[in-house]
N, C-alpha and C positions, 0 to 999 in steps of 0.2 A: 889418425891425426887427432891430437888433443884439442879440447875445447879452448877457445880464446878467453883470456881473463876478462875481456870486455863483456862477455855474456853474463857475467855475474855482477856487473855494476848496477847500483841503485841510484835514484835521484839524489840521495843524501851524499853518495860518494862524489858526485859532480858539483856539489855546493861550493867547495873551495875554489874550483876552477871558474865557476860562474861569478863568484865574488871578485876574483882577480880580473876577469874580463870586464866586469862592470866598472871597476876602478880605472882600468886602462882606457875604456871608452869615455868615461867622464873627463879624464885628464886630457885626452885628445880633443874632445869638444871644447873644453876650456881654453886650451892652447890655440885652437883654430879661431875661436871667437876673439881672443886677445890679439892674435896676429892680424885679423881683418880690421879690428878696431884701431890698431896702432899703425897699420900700413899707410905710408905716405904716398898718396896718389892724387895729385892736383887735378881738379876738374877742368880748369881753364888756364894752363900754364902761360899762355900768351896774352892774357887779358890785360888791359890798361885800366888804371884807376878811374879815369873818366867814364869808362863803360860801367864800372861798378856804381859810380855816382848816379848814372842814368837809371840803372836798375833799381837803386835805392829810392829814387824819386818816383819810380813806377810802382813801388810797393813790394818789390822782390827783395826780401830781407831774410837771408838764410843764416845770418850769424847767430851763434849760440849765446851772444852777450846781451840780448834784449832783457834778460832777467836781471842784469846789473844796471841797466840804464834807468834814469829817472822817469817818473810818470810823464806821459805826454810826448815821449820821444817820437812817436809816429808823426807828430805835427811840427817837429823841430826843423826838419831839413829844408823844405821848400822855401820858406821865407828868406833863407840865407842866400839863395841863388848863387850869383857869380863869385861872391866872396868865399864861400865854402869850396866851390870847385877849384878856384885858383890856388887855395892852400893845399888841397888834395893833390892837384897836378904837380905842384912844386915839390911836395913830399915824395910823390911817386917817382919823379925824375931823379931826385937826390938819392933815393934808395936804390934805384936801378943802376946808378953809376958807381955805387959803393963797392968796395972789395967783396963784401958779403951782403948782397941785397936783402936776403931774408932777415938777417940779424939787424940790419939798418932799419928795416921796416918795423921790427919789434921795438927798437929803440924809439922810433917816432910814435908808436902806439903808446908806449909807457909814458913818454913825455906829455902827450895830449891828455892821457888819463890822470896823471899827477896834477897837471894844471887844473883840470876840471874838478878834481876832488878838493883842491884848495879853494877854488872859486865857489864851490858848493857851500863851504863853511862861511865864506865871506857874505854870501847872499842871506845867510841866516842871522848875521850879526846886525847890530844897529849902526847908524851913521858914525857915531863916535868911535866905535870899535873898528869900523872899516878904515877911518882916517889914520888910526894908529897902526893897523896891521898891513895896510897897502900904501906904499909910498906914492904920492901924487894924487891920491883919491880925494875928491871934493864932494861935498853934499850935493845930491841930485844926480850923481853918476850911476845910479842903480841900473837904468836901462842899458848902459854900456857894459856894466858888470854882468848883467843877465845875458846879453848877446855874446859876450866873451865865453861865458859858461856854455851856452848853446853851441857855439862854434867848436869848442874843445870836445864836447860830448859827441857831436856828429862826426868830428874828425876821427876819434878813436873807433867809433862804431863802424864807419865806412871802411877805414883802413883794416879793421879786423876782418870784414867780409872780403876785402881785397886779398888779404893774407890767406884766408881760407880757400878762395877760388884759385889763386895763383900758386900757392905753396902747400896747400892742405895743412896749414899751420894754425888751426883754430878748432877747439873741441870743448865741450862742457867740462868744467873743473880742471882746465889745463893751466899752463904757466900764467896766463893773463888773469884768469879767475882767481888763482891763488894770490897774485900780486894785488888785485883790486880789493879782495876781501881783507887782506892784512894791512894794506896801505891806508885804507879808509879810516880805521880807528887810530892808526898812528898819526895821520895828518890832523884828525880832530883833536887828539890829545896835544899835539904840538901847538896847534893854534890856541888851545885853551891855556897852555902854559905861557905862550907869548902874550895873550890878553891879560893874564894875571900880572905878568912882569911889567907890561907897559902902562896898564891902567889902574891896577889895584894895589900895586906894591906888595903882591903876595909872595908865595914861595917859588914862583916860577923864576927861571934864570936862563941866560943865554946858553949855558952849558947843557941844560936839558934839551933845549931846542936843537943844539948841535948833535946831541945823541940821537934824537928822532930823525934828523936829516941823514945821519950815518946809517941808521937802520933802514931807511928808505933806499939809500944807495946800494946797500948790500942786498936788499930784496930785489931791486932791479937787476943787479948783476946775476943773481940766481935765475931770474926769469929769462935773461938773455941766453943762458947756457942750457936751459931745460930742453929735453928732447921734444920734438913736435908730437902733439897728440897724447903725450903722457898725462895721466890724470893724477891729481893730488887730492888727498883727503881734505875736507873743509877744515879750516883752522879752528882750534878750540879756543874761541875768543871769550873774554870776560863777558859777564851778563850784559853790562851796559853796551859793549861793542856789538853783541848779537842784536840787541834791541835797535841800535842805530841802523844795522844792516836791514832789519825787517821794516823799520819805520824811518826812512831817511828824513822825514819832516821833523 
């Protein structure tokens, strides 16, 4: 019986095979990690939004969105009491009865976030600017404006945690994070253009404002269609927009 060819193999002969196995193993590990990360598996599919609110008040805040929230968010919720709960319950019931509840919830989250981003800019403006930018605003209404901003902020934060627990539809750098990071500089620029047009007679125009509103609508539509837990690269914002994201004040 002749000798087996394997008897004459050296470690160098096995190097190509080892390299192939290493690549295959790395690819498998990467695919498995990605599968687990994108797997949609709700933790509490039967939870109600009122229960999420109770957990929020108790300090159980597992949403990945606290990095987007304004400073002091931990102190925002409790003083709102029944007003916040009533709005959340109404939204939860409306979304649950919709044809596509998860998409309806996303829509409600985007609306609350958009409102909050507009109010954030108004809070930074002076009284004259506020009267021109917000119909019906009168001097001395800042407490109302601040409370409205707080309600909108708490609304999207709690609804996002609700979406995470009920639908597993919240993750870092997902559809909402992309929307928030892109919409914020859009809204700030839109409000700047509006202020120039209304107060300074500058280069701002209603057409530019319409363009920004159209961009925001398209961004919201993209967000509604995005797959759950899909992650997006952070937008390559202009320098001033990145500065605003880092220093909202």
